[in-house]
mmJSON file of the N, C-alpha and C atoms, coordinates in Angstrom:
{"data_MODEL":{"atom_site":{
"group_PDB":["ATOM","ATOM","ATOM","ATOM","ATOM","ATOM","ATOM","ATOM","ATOM","ATOM","ATOM","ATOM","ATOM","ATOM","ATOM","ATOM","ATOM","ATOM","ATOM","ATOM","ATOM","ATOM","ATOM","ATOM","ATOM","ATOM","ATOM","ATOM","ATOM","ATOM","ATOM","ATOM","ATOM","ATOM","ATOM","ATOM","ATOM","ATOM","ATOM","ATOM","ATOM","ATOM","ATOM","ATOM","ATOM","ATOM","ATOM","ATOM","ATOM","ATOM","ATOM","ATOM","ATOM","ATOM","ATOM","ATOM","ATOM","ATOM","ATOM","ATOM","ATOM","ATOM","ATOM","ATOM","ATOM","ATOM","ATOM","ATOM","ATOM","ATOM","ATOM","ATOM","ATOM","ATOM","ATOM","ATOM","ATOM","ATOM","ATOM","ATOM","ATOM","ATOM","ATOM","ATOM","ATOM","ATOM","ATOM","ATOM","ATOM","ATOM","ATOM","ATOM","ATOM","ATOM","ATOM","ATOM","ATOM","ATOM","ATOM","ATOM","ATOM","ATOM","ATOM","ATOM","ATOM","ATOM","ATOM","ATOM","ATOM","ATOM","ATOM","ATOM","ATOM","ATOM","ATOM","ATOM","ATOM","ATOM","ATOM","ATOM","ATOM","ATOM","ATOM","ATOM","ATOM","ATOM","ATOM","ATOM","ATOM","ATOM","ATOM","ATOM","ATOM","ATOM","ATOM","ATOM","ATOM","ATOM","ATOM","ATOM","ATOM","ATOM","ATOM","ATOM","ATOM","ATOM","ATOM","ATOM","ATOM","ATOM","ATOM","ATOM","ATOM","ATOM","ATOM","ATOM","ATOM","ATOM","ATOM","ATOM","ATOM","ATOM","ATOM","ATOM","ATOM","ATOM","ATOM","ATOM","ATOM","ATOM","ATOM","ATOM","ATOM","ATOM","ATOM","ATOM","ATOM","ATOM","ATOM","ATOM","ATOM","ATOM","ATOM","ATOM","ATOM","ATOM","ATOM","ATOM","ATOM","ATOM","ATOM","ATOM","ATOM","ATOM","ATOM","ATOM","ATOM","ATOM","ATOM","ATOM","ATOM","ATOM","ATOM","ATOM"],
"id":[1,2,3,4,5,6,7,8,9,10,11,12,13,14,15,16,17,18,19,20,21,22,23,24,25,26,27,28,29,30,31,32,33,34,35,36,37,38,39,40,41,42,43,44,45,46,47,48,49,50,51,52,53,54,55,56,57,58,59,60,61,62,63,64,65,66,67,68,69,70,71,72,73,74,75,76,77,78,79,80,81,82,83,84,85,86,87,88,89,90,91,92,93,94,95,96,97,98,99,100,101,102,103,104,105,106,107,108,109,110,111,112,113,114,115,116,117,118,119,120,121,122,123,124,125,126,127,128,129,130,131,132,133,134,135,136,137,138,139,140,141,142,143,144,145,146,147,148,149,150,151,152,153,154,155,156,157,158,159,160,161,162,163,164,165,166,167,168,169,170,171,172,173,174,175,176,177,178,179,180,181,182,183,184,185,186,187,188,189,190,191,192,193,194,195,196,197,198,199,200,201,202,203,204],
"type_symbol":["N","C","C","N","C","C","N","C","C","N","C","C","N","C","C","N","C","C","N","C","C","N","C","C","N","C","C","N","C","C","N","C","C","N","C","C","N","C","C","N","C","C","N","C","C","N","C","C","N","C","C","N","C","C","N","C","C","N","C","C","N","C","C","N","C","C","N","C","C","N","C","C","N","C","C","N","C","C","N","C","C","N","C","C","N","C","C","N","C","C","N","C","C","N","C","C","N","C","C","N","C","C","N","C","C","N","C","C","N","C","C","N","C","C","N","C","C","N","C","C","N","C","C","N","C","C","N","C","C","N","C","C","N","C","C","N","C","C","N","C","C","N","C","C","N","C","C","N","C","C","N","C","C","N","C","C","N","C","C","N","C","C","N","C","C","N","C","C","N","C","C","N","C","C","N","C","C","N","C","C","N","C","C","N","C","C","N","C","C","N","C","C","N","C","C","N","C","C","N","C","C","N","C","C"],
"label_atom_id":["N","CA","C","N","CA","C","N","CA","C","N","CA","C","N","CA","C","N","CA","C","N","CA","C","N","CA","C","N","CA","C","N","CA","C","N","CA","C","N","CA","C","N","CA","C","N","CA","C","N","CA","C","N","CA","C","N","CA","C","N","CA","C","N","CA","C","N","CA","C","N","CA","C","N","CA","C","N","CA","C","N","CA","C","N","CA","C","N","CA","C","N","CA","C","N","CA","C","N","CA","C","N","CA","C","N","CA","C","N","CA","C","N","CA","C","N","CA","C","N","CA","C","N","CA","C","N","CA","C","N","CA","C","N","CA","C","N","CA","C","N","CA","C","N","CA","C","N","CA","C","N","CA","C","N","CA","C","N","CA","C","N","CA","C","N","CA","C","N","CA","C","N","CA","C","N","CA","C","N","CA","C","N","CA","C","N","CA","C","N","CA","C","N","CA","C","N","CA","C","N","CA","C","N","CA","C","N","CA","C","N","CA","C","N","CA","C","N","CA","C","N","CA","C","N","CA","C","N","CA","C","N","CA","C","N","CA","C"],
"label_alt_id":[null,null,null,null,null,null,null,null,null,null,null,null,null,null,null,null,null,null,null,null,null,null,null,null,null,null,null,null,null,null,null,null,null,null,null,null,null,null,null,null,null,null,null,null,null,null,null,null,null,null,null,null,null,null,null,null,null,null,null,null,null,null,null,null,null,null,null,null,null,null,null,null,null,null,null,null,null,null,null,null,null,null,null,null,null,null,null,null,null,null,null,null,null,null,null,null,null,null,null,null,null,null,null,null,null,null,null,null,null,null,null,null,null,null,null,null,null,null,null,null,null,null,null,null,null,null,null,null,null,null,null,null,null,null,null,null,null,null,null,null,null,null,null,null,null,null,null,null,null,null,null,null,null,null,null,null,null,null,null,null,null,null,null,null,null,null,null,null,null,null,null,null,null,null,null,null,null,null,null,null,null,null,null,null,null,null,null,null,null,null,null,null,null,null,null,null,null,null,null,null,null,null,null,null],
"label_comp_id":["MET","MET","MET","GLU","GLU","GLU","THR","THR","THR","ALA","ALA","ALA","THR","THR","THR","PHE","PHE","PHE","ASN","ASN","ASN","VAL","VAL","VAL","PRO","PRO","PRO","SER","SER","SER","ILE","ILE","ILE","SER","SER","SER","CYS","CYS","CYS","SER","SER","SER","ALA","ALA","ALA","CYS","CYS","CYS","SER","SER","SER","SER","SER","SER","LYS","LYS","LYS","ILE","ILE","ILE","GLU","GLU","GLU","GLU","GLU","GLU","ASN","ASN","ASN","VAL","VAL","VAL","ARG","ARG","ARG","GLU","GLU","GLU","LEU","LEU","LEU","LYS","LYS","LYS","GLY","GLY","GLY","ILE","ILE","ILE","THR","THR","THR","ASN","ASN","ASN","VAL","VAL","VAL","TYR","TYR","TYR","SER","SER","SER","ASP","ASP","ASP","LEU","LEU","LEU","LYS","LYS","LYS","SER","SER","SER","GLN","GLN","GLN","GLN","GLN","GLN","ILE","ILE","ILE","LYS","LYS","LYS","VAL","VAL","VAL","GLU","GLU","GLU","TYR","TYR","TYR","ASN","ASN","ASN","PRO","PRO","PRO","SER","SER","SER","ASP","ASP","ASP","ILE","ILE","ILE","SER","SER","SER","PRO","PRO","PRO","GLN","GLN","GLN","GLU","GLU","GLU","ILE","ILE","ILE","LYS","LYS","LYS","LYS","LYS","LYS","HIS","HIS","HIS","ILE","ILE","ILE","ALA","ALA","ALA","GLN","GLN","GLN","MET","MET","MET","GLY","GLY","GLY","TYR","TYR","TYR","GLU","GLU","GLU","ILE","ILE","ILE","ILE","ILE","ILE"],
"label_asym_id":["A","A","A","A","A","A","A","A","A","A","A","A","A","A","A","A","A","A","A","A","A","A","A","A","A","A","A","A","A","A","A","A","A","A","A","A","A","A","A","A","A","A","A","A","A","A","A","A","A","A","A","A","A","A","A","A","A","A","A","A","A","A","A","A","A","A","A","A","A","A","A","A","A","A","A","A","A","A","A","A","A","A","A","A","A","A","A","A","A","A","A","A","A","A","A","A","A","A","A","A","A","A","A","A","A","A","A","A","A","A","A","A","A","A","A","A","A","A","A","A","A","A","A","A","A","A","A","A","A","A","A","A","A","A","A","A","A","A","A","A","A","A","A","A","A","A","A","A","A","A","A","A","A","A","A","A","A","A","A","A","A","A","A","A","A","A","A","A","A","A","A","A","A","A","A","A","A","A","A","A","A","A","A","A","A","A","A","A","A","A","A","A","A","A","A","A","A","A","A","A","A","A","A","A"],
"label_entity_id":["1","1","1","1","1","1","1","1","1","1","1","1","1","1","1","1","1","1","1","1","1","1","1","1","1","1","1","1","1","1","1","1","1","1","1","1","1","1","1","1","1","1","1","1","1","1","1","1","1","1","1","1","1","1","1","1","1","1","1","1","1","1","1","1","1","1","1","1","1","1","1","1","1","1","1","1","1","1","1","1","1","1","1","1","1","1","1","1","1","1","1","1","1","1","1","1","1","1","1","1","1","1","1","1","1","1","1","1","1","1","1","1","1","1","1","1","1","1","1","1","1","1","1","1","1","1","1","1","1","1","1","1","1","1","1","1","1","1","1","1","1","1","1","1","1","1","1","1","1","1","1","1","1","1","1","1","1","1","1","1","1","1","1","1","1","1","1","1","1","1","1","1","1","1","1","1","1","1","1","1","1","1","1","1","1","1","1","1","1","1","1","1","1","1","1","1","1","1","1","1","1","1","1","1"],
"label_seq_id":[1,1,1,2,2,2,3,3,3,4,4,4,5,5,5,6,6,6,7,7,7,8,8,8,9,9,9,10,10,10,11,11,11,12,12,12,13,13,13,14,14,14,15,15,15,16,16,16,17,17,17,18,18,18,19,19,19,20,20,20,21,21,21,22,22,22,23,23,23,24,24,24,25,25,25,26,26,26,27,27,27,28,28,28,29,29,29,30,30,30,31,31,31,32,32,32,33,33,33,34,34,34,35,35,35,36,36,36,37,37,37,38,38,38,39,39,39,40,40,40,41,41,41,42,42,42,43,43,43,44,44,44,45,45,45,46,46,46,47,47,47,48,48,48,49,49,49,50,50,50,51,51,51,52,52,52,53,53,53,54,54,54,55,55,55,56,56,56,57,57,57,58,58,58,59,59,59,60,60,60,61,61,61,62,62,62,63,63,63,64,64,64,65,65,65,66,66,66,67,67,67,68,68,68],
"pdbx_PDB_ins_code":[null,null,null,null,null,null,null,null,null,null,null,null,null,null,null,null,null,null,null,null,null,null,null,null,null,null,null,null,null,null,null,null,null,null,null,null,null,null,null,null,null,null,null,null,null,null,null,null,null,null,null,null,null,null,null,null,null,null,null,null,null,null,null,null,null,null,null,null,null,null,null,null,null,null,null,null,null,null,null,null,null,null,null,null,null,null,null,null,null,null,null,null,null,null,null,null,null,null,null,null,null,null,null,null,null,null,null,null,null,null,null,null,null,null,null,null,null,null,null,null,null,null,null,null,null,null,null,null,null,null,null,null,null,null,null,null,null,null,null,null,null,null,null,null,null,null,null,null,null,null,null,null,null,null,null,null,null,null,null,null,null,null,null,null,null,null,null,null,null,null,null,null,null,null,null,null,null,null,null,null,null,null,null,null,null,null,null,null,null,null,null,null,null,null,null,null,null,null,null,null,null,null,null,null],
"Cartn_x":[-16.796,-16.911,-16.242,-15.505,-14.987,-15.442,-15.162,-15.588,-14.506,-14.209,-13.166,-14.038,-13.353,-13.807,-12.859,-13.147,-12.1,-12.984,-11.925,-12.479,-12.149,-12.914,-13.247,-13.507,-12.576,-13.028,-13.423,-13.096,-13.593,-15.208,-15.917,-17.305,-18.116,-18.544,-19.28,-20.896,-21.507,-22.728,-23.223,-24.531,-25.199,-25.05,-24.662,-24.487,-23.228,-22.347,-20.784,-20.911,-21.423,-21.61,-22.182,-23.366,-23.896,-23.245,-22.543,-21.497,-20.541,-19.971,-18.864,-19.633,-20.773,-21.284,-21.539,-22.266,-22.794,-21.376,-20.207,-19.06,-18.42,-18.131,-17.401,-18.351,-19.987,-20.548,-20.549,-19.895,-19.796,-18.577,-17.683,-16.237,-16.545,-15.879,-15.944,-15.621,-16.445,-16.028,-16.996,-17.28,-18.103,-19.616,-19.872,-21.28,-22.035,-21.458,-22.199,-21.433,-22.107,-21.254,-22.158,-21.693,-22.431,-21.81,-22.376,-21.437,-22.15,-21.478,-22.031,-21.679,-22.252,-21.968,-21.403,-22.238,-22.094,-20.329,-20.063,-18.832,-17.746,-18.186,-17.297,-16.73,-17.492,-16.67,-17.558,-16.797,-17.359,-16.928,-18.159,-17.875,-18.09,-17.158,-17.365,-17.372,-18.104,-18.095,-17.779,-16.802,-16.156,-15.677,-15.506,-14.525,-13.24,-12.539,-10.972,-10.367,-11.17,-10.412,-10.696,-11.416,-11.723,-10.964,-11.019,-10.414,-9.913,-8.826,-8.245,-8.662,-8.655,-8.697,-7.935,-6.817,-5.915,-6.431,-7.121,-7.629,-8.864,-9.735,-10.867,-10.529,-9.514,-9.1,-8.443,-7.776,-7.019,-8.319,-9.33,-10.54,-11.249,-11.495,-12.074,-10.926,-9.922,-8.927,-8.888,-8.829,-8.972,-10.308,-11.365,-12.669,-12.57,-11.344,-10.914,-11.396,-11.578,-11.802,-10.481,-10.365,-9.33,-9.484,-8.57,-8.951,-8.019,-8.204,-7.235,-7.301],
"Cartn_y":[7.767,6.434,6.319,5.216,5.305,3.791,4.081,2.762,2.102,0.833,-0.102,-0.835,-1.116,-1.89,-3.158,-4.427,-5.56,-6.595,-6.909,-7.806,-9.206,-9.957,-11.423,-12.48,-12.68,-13.474,-14.756,-15.295,-16.682,-16.741,-15.568,-15.545,-16.105,-17.128,-17.781,-18.009,-17.59,-17.892,-16.968,-16.615,-16.09,-16.382,-17.874,-18.237,-17.797,-17.744,-17.097,-15.776,-14.847,-13.615,-13.297,-14.19,-14.051,-14.223,-15.204,-15.657,-14.497,-14.17,-13.119,-11.821,-11.424,-10.164,-10.426,-11.676,-11.932,-11.927,-12.541,-12.519,-11.286,-10.529,-9.182,-8.265,-8.244,-7.477,-7.579,-8.914,-8.911,-8.386,-7.942,-7.272,-5.778,-5.631,-4.329,-2.962,-2.139,-1.057,-1.088,-2.134,-2.464,-1.736,-0.854,-0.555,-0.853,-1.001,-1.865,-2.62,-3.62,-4.674,-5.023,-4.698,-4.822,-5.788,-6.679,-7.729,-7.783,-7.68,-7.626,-8.994,-9.799,-11.312,-11.158,-10.355,-9.947,-9.289,-8.59,-7.904,-8.606,-9.51,-10.22,-8.984,-8.072,-7.148,-7.206,-6.814,-6.494,-4.939,-4.369,-3.001,-3.067,-2.32,-2.162,-0.854,-0.42,0.7,0.599,1.351,0.957,2.214,2.229,3.322,2.895,3.765,3.545,3.72,4.059,4.073,2.839,1.791,0.637,-0.565,-0.415,-1.373,-0.791,-1.532,-1.059,-2.039,-1.594,-2.218,-3.569,-3.503,-4.57,-5.783,-5.309,-6.183,-6.94,-6.146,-6.765,-7.633,-7.235,-8.103,-9.554,-9.503,-10.646,-11.543,-11.053,-11.626,-12.412,-12.019,-12.597,-13.44,-13.429,-14.463,-15.584,-15.21,-16.459,-17.145,-16.765,-17.49,-18.237,-18.346,-19.009,-18.568,-17.24,-16.619,-15.962,-16.023,-15.244,-13.844,-12.804,-11.444,-10.751,-9.801,-9.002,-7.424],
"Cartn_z":[-41.983,-43.009,-44.151,-44.588,-45.937,-46.524,-47.852,-48.519,-49.199,-49.28,-49.995,-50.694,-51.83,-53.073,-53.456,-53.182,-53.347,-54.55,-55.533,-56.655,-55.98,-56.037,-55.392,-56.75,-57.491,-58.698,-58.336,-57.205,-56.703,-56.195,-56.264,-56.024,-57.362,-57.019,-58.115,-57.927,-56.739,-56.639,-55.653,-55.512,-54.552,-53.003,-52.872,-51.651,-51.079,-51.844,-51.782,-51.457,-52.201,-51.845,-50.329,-50.2,-48.912,-47.775,-47.753,-46.817,-46.569,-47.528,-47.282,-46.723,-47.16,-46.468,-45.303,-44.757,-43.195,-42.541,-42.903,-42.255,-41.941,-42.907,-42.991,-42.112,-42.28,-41.535,-39.917,-39.335,-37.984,-37.278,-38.577,-37.993,-37.444,-36.395,-35.902,-36.564,-36.856,-37.625,-39.12,-39.235,-40.537,-40.466,-41.202,-41.418,-42.37,-43.583,-44.779,-45.451,-46.262,-47.054,-48.149,-49.576,-50.651,-51.594,-51.933,-52.999,-54.279,-55.652,-56.64,-57.458,-57.574,-58.085,-59.383,-60.463,-61.613,-61.77,-61.195,-61.382,-60.288,-59.345,-58.497,-57.831,-57.116,-56.19,-54.894,-53.779,-52.6,-52.204,-51.871,-51.359,-49.911,-49.254,-47.857,-47.1,-46.324,-45.82,-44.269,-43.914,-42.478,-42.006,-40.786,-39.809,-39.915,-40.305,-40.589,-39.216,-37.917,-36.559,-35.812,-36.648,-36.276,-36.767,-38.206,-39.335,-40.502,-40.977,-42.177,-43.433,-44.59,-45.924,-45.634,-45.432,-45.05,-44.197,-43.371,-42.419,-43.069,-43.552,-44.124,-45.408,-46.113,-47.142,-46.64,-45.531,-44.633,-44.47,-43.932,-43.312,-44.567,-45.611,-46.46,-47.18,-47.263,-47.69,-46.743,-45.509,-44.553,-44.643,-45.272,-45.32,-46.532,-47.553,-48.428,-50.016,-49.743,-51.305,-51.722,-53.143,-53.496,-53.58,-53.233,-53.323,-53.85,-54.486,-55.414,-54.714],
"occupancy":[1.0,1.0,1.0,1.0,1.0,1.0,1.0,1.0,1.0,1.0,1.0,1.0,1.0,1.0,1.0,1.0,1.0,1.0,1.0,1.0,1.0,1.0,1.0,1.0,1.0,1.0,1.0,1.0,1.0,1.0,1.0,1.0,1.0,1.0,1.0,1.0,1.0,1.0,1.0,1.0,1.0,1.0,1.0,1.0,1.0,1.0,1.0,1.0,1.0,1.0,1.0,1.0,1.0,1.0,1.0,1.0,1.0,1.0,1.0,1.0,1.0,1.0,1.0,1.0,1.0,1.0,1.0,1.0,1.0,1.0,1.0,1.0,1.0,1.0,1.0,1.0,1.0,1.0,1.0,1.0,1.0,1.0,1.0,1.0,1.0,1.0,1.0,1.0,1.0,1.0,1.0,1.0,1.0,1.0,1.0,1.0,1.0,1.0,1.0,1.0,1.0,1.0,1.0,1.0,1.0,1.0,1.0,1.0,1.0,1.0,1.0,1.0,1.0,1.0,1.0,1.0,1.0,1.0,1.0,1.0,1.0,1.0,1.0,1.0,1.0,1.0,1.0,1.0,1.0,1.0,1.0,1.0,1.0,1.0,1.0,1.0,1.0,1.0,1.0,1.0,1.0,1.0,1.0,1.0,1.0,1.0,1.0,1.0,1.0,1.0,1.0,1.0,1.0,1.0,1.0,1.0,1.0,1.0,1.0,1.0,1.0,1.0,1.0,1.0,1.0,1.0,1.0,1.0,1.0,1.0,1.0,1.0,1.0,1.0,1.0,1.0,1.0,1.0,1.0,1.0,1.0,1.0,1.0,1.0,1.0,1.0,1.0,1.0,1.0,1.0,1.0,1.0,1.0,1.0,1.0,1.0,1.0,1.0,1.0,1.0,1.0,1.0,1.0,1.0],
"B_iso_or_equiv":[0.0,0.0,0.0,0.0,0.0,0.0,0.0,0.0,0.0,0.0,0.0,0.0,0.0,0.0,0.0,0.0,0.0,0.0,0.0,0.0,0.0,0.0,0.0,0.0,0.0,0.0,0.0,0.0,0.0,0.0,0.0,0.0,0.0,0.0,0.0,0.0,0.0,0.0,0.0,0.0,0.0,0.0,0.0,0.0,0.0,0.0,0.0,0.0,0.0,0.0,0.0,0.0,0.0,0.0,0.0,0.0,0.0,0.0,0.0,0.0,0.0,0.0,0.0,0.0,0.0,0.0,0.0,0.0,0.0,0.0,0.0,0.0,0.0,0.0,0.0,0.0,0.0,0.0,0.0,0.0,0.0,0.0,0.0,0.0,0.0,0.0,0.0,0.0,0.0,0.0,0.0,0.0,0.0,0.0,0.0,0.0,0.0,0.0,0.0,0.0,0.0,0.0,0.0,0.0,0.0,0.0,0.0,0.0,0.0,0.0,0.0,0.0,0.0,0.0,0.0,0.0,0.0,0.0,0.0,0.0,0.0,0.0,0.0,0.0,0.0,0.0,0.0,0.0,0.0,0.0,0.0,0.0,0.0,0.0,0.0,0.0,0.0,0.0,0.0,0.0,0.0,0.0,0.0,0.0,0.0,0.0,0.0,0.0,0.0,0.0,0.0,0.0,0.0,0.0,0.0,0.0,0.0,0.0,0.0,0.0,0.0,0.0,0.0,0.0,0.0,0.0,0.0,0.0,0.0,0.0,0.0,0.0,0.0,0.0,0.0,0.0,0.0,0.0,0.0,0.0,0.0,0.0,0.0,0.0,0.0,0.0,0.0,0.0,0.0,0.0,0.0,0.0,0.0,0.0,0.0,0.0,0.0,0.0,0.0,0.0,0.0,0.0,0.0,0.0],
"pdbx_formal_charge":[null,null,null,null,null,null,null,null,null,null,null,null,null,null,null,null,null,null,null,null,null,null,null,null,null,null,null,null,null,null,null,null,null,null,null,null,null,null,null,null,null,null,null,null,null,null,null,null,null,null,null,null,null,null,null,null,null,null,null,null,null,null,null,null,null,null,null,null,null,null,null,null,null,null,null,null,null,null,null,null,null,null,null,null,null,null,null,null,null,null,null,null,null,null,null,null,null,null,null,null,null,null,null,null,null,null,null,null,null,null,null,null,null,null,null,null,null,null,null,null,null,null,null,null,null,null,null,null,null,null,null,null,null,null,null,null,null,null,null,null,null,null,null,null,null,null,null,null,null,null,null,null,null,null,null,null,null,null,null,null,null,null,null,null,null,null,null,null,null,null,null,null,null,null,null,null,null,null,null,null,null,null,null,null,null,null,null,null,null,null,null,null,null,null,null,null,null,null,null,null,null,null,null,null],
"auth_seq_id":[1,1,1,2,2,2,3,3,3,4,4,4,5,5,5,6,6,6,7,7,7,8,8,8,9,9,9,10,10,10,11,11,11,12,12,12,13,13,13,14,14,14,15,15,15,16,16,16,17,17,17,18,18,18,19,19,19,20,20,20,21,21,21,22,22,22,23,23,23,24,24,24,25,25,25,26,26,26,27,27,27,28,28,28,29,29,29,30,30,30,31,31,31,32,32,32,33,33,33,34,34,34,35,35,35,36,36,36,37,37,37,38,38,38,39,39,39,40,40,40,41,41,41,42,42,42,43,43,43,44,44,44,45,45,45,46,46,46,47,47,47,48,48,48,49,49,49,50,50,50,51,51,51,52,52,52,53,53,53,54,54,54,55,55,55,56,56,56,57,57,57,58,58,58,59,59,59,60,60,60,61,61,61,62,62,62,63,63,63,64,64,64,65,65,65,66,66,66,67,67,67,68,68,68],
"auth_comp_id":["MET","MET","MET","GLU","GLU","GLU","THR","THR","THR","ALA","ALA","ALA","THR","THR","THR","PHE","PHE","PHE","ASN","ASN","ASN","VAL","VAL","VAL","PRO","PRO","PRO","SER","SER","SER","ILE","ILE","ILE","SER","SER","SER","CYS","CYS","CYS","SER","SER","SER","ALA","ALA","ALA","CYS","CYS","CYS","SER","SER","SER","SER","SER","SER","LYS","LYS","LYS","ILE","ILE","ILE","GLU","GLU","GLU","GLU","GLU","GLU","ASN","ASN","ASN","VAL","VAL","VAL","ARG","ARG","ARG","GLU","GLU","GLU","LEU","LEU","LEU","LYS","LYS","LYS","GLY","GLY","GLY","ILE","ILE","ILE","THR","THR","THR","ASN","ASN","ASN","VAL","VAL","VAL","TYR","TYR","TYR","SER","SER","SER","ASP","ASP","ASP","LEU","LEU","LEU","LYS","LYS","LYS","SER","SER","SER","GLN","GLN","GLN","GLN","GLN","GLN","ILE","ILE","ILE","LYS","LYS","LYS","VAL","VAL","VAL","GLU","GLU","GLU","TYR","TYR","TYR","ASN","ASN","ASN","PRO","PRO","PRO","SER","SER","SER","ASP","ASP","ASP","ILE","ILE","ILE","SER","SER","SER","PRO","PRO","PRO","GLN","GLN","GLN","GLU","GLU","GLU","ILE","ILE","ILE","LYS","LYS","LYS","LYS","LYS","LYS","HIS","HIS","HIS","ILE","ILE","ILE","ALA","ALA","ALA","GLN","GLN","GLN","MET","MET","MET","GLY","GLY","GLY","TYR","TYR","TYR","GLU","GLU","GLU","ILE","ILE","ILE","ILE","ILE","ILE"],
"auth_asym_id":["A","A","A","A","A","A","A","A","A","A","A","A","A","A","A","A","A","A","A","A","A","A","A","A","A","A","A","A","A","A","A","A","A","A","A","A","A","A","A","A","A","A","A","A","A","A","A","A","A","A","A","A","A","A","A","A","A","A","A","A","A","A","A","A","A","A","A","A","A","A","A","A","A","A","A","A","A","A","A","A","A","A","A","A","A","A","A","A","A","A","A","A","A","A","A","A","A","A","A","A","A","A","A","A","A","A","A","A","A","A","A","A","A","A","A","A","A","A","A","A","A","A","A","A","A","A","A","A","A","A","A","A","A","A","A","A","A","A","A","A","A","A","A","A","A","A","A","A","A","A","A","A","A","A","A","A","A","A","A","A","A","A","A","A","A","A","A","A","A","A","A","A","A","A","A","A","A","A","A","A","A","A","A","A","A","A","A","A","A","A","A","A","A","A","A","A","A","A","A","A","A","A","A","A"],
"auth_atom_id":["N","CA","C","N","CA","C","N","CA","C","N","CA","C","N","CA","C","N","CA","C","N","CA","C","N","CA","C","N","CA","C","N","CA","C","N","CA","C","N","CA","C","N","CA","C","N","CA","C","N","CA","C","N","CA","C","N","CA","C","N","CA","C","N","CA","C","N","CA","C","N","CA","C","N","CA","C","N","CA","C","N","CA","C","N","CA","C","N","CA","C","N","CA","C","N","CA","C","N","CA","C","N","CA","C","N","CA","C","N","CA","C","N","CA","C","N","CA","C","N","CA","C","N","CA","C","N","CA","C","N","CA","C","N","CA","C","N","CA","C","N","CA","C","N","CA","C","N","CA","C","N","CA","C","N","CA","C","N","CA","C","N","CA","C","N","CA","C","N","CA","C","N","CA","C","N","CA","C","N","CA","C","N","CA","C","N","CA","C","N","CA","C","N","CA","C","N","CA","C","N","CA","C","N","CA","C","N","CA","C","N","CA","C","N","CA","C","N","CA","C","N","CA","C","N","CA","C","N","CA","C","N","CA","C","N","CA","C"],
"pdbx_PDB_model_num":[1,1,1,1,1,1,1,1,1,1,1,1,1,1,1,1,1,1,1,1,1,1,1,1,1,1,1,1,1,1,1,1,1,1,1,1,1,1,1,1,1,1,1,1,1,1,1,1,1,1,1,1,1,1,1,1,1,1,1,1,1,1,1,1,1,1,1,1,1,1,1,1,1,1,1,1,1,1,1,1,1,1,1,1,1,1,1,1,1,1,1,1,1,1,1,1,1,1,1,1,1,1,1,1,1,1,1,1,1,1,1,1,1,1,1,1,1,1,1,1,1,1,1,1,1,1,1,1,1,1,1,1,1,1,1,1,1,1,1,1,1,1,1,1,1,1,1,1,1,1,1,1,1,1,1,1,1,1,1,1,1,1,1,1,1,1,1,1,1,1,1,1,1,1,1,1,1,1,1,1,1,1,1,1,1,1,1,1,1,1,1,1,1,1,1,1,1,1,1,1,1,1,1,1]
}}}
């Protein structure tokens, strides 16, 4: 397992962070998702043989969130 951290400055409420967590958790290869509203970061534990950080980032962006 590996961990990737993404800055998501468009997270503005707990509903936003929950929505991202729920949607990312459904992706193949994701084992855990943590969001921190205060720091506007999402940490994702994933299996690199199933998914890449770029794919995770693309998924979050497709949900309509700005991601750095």
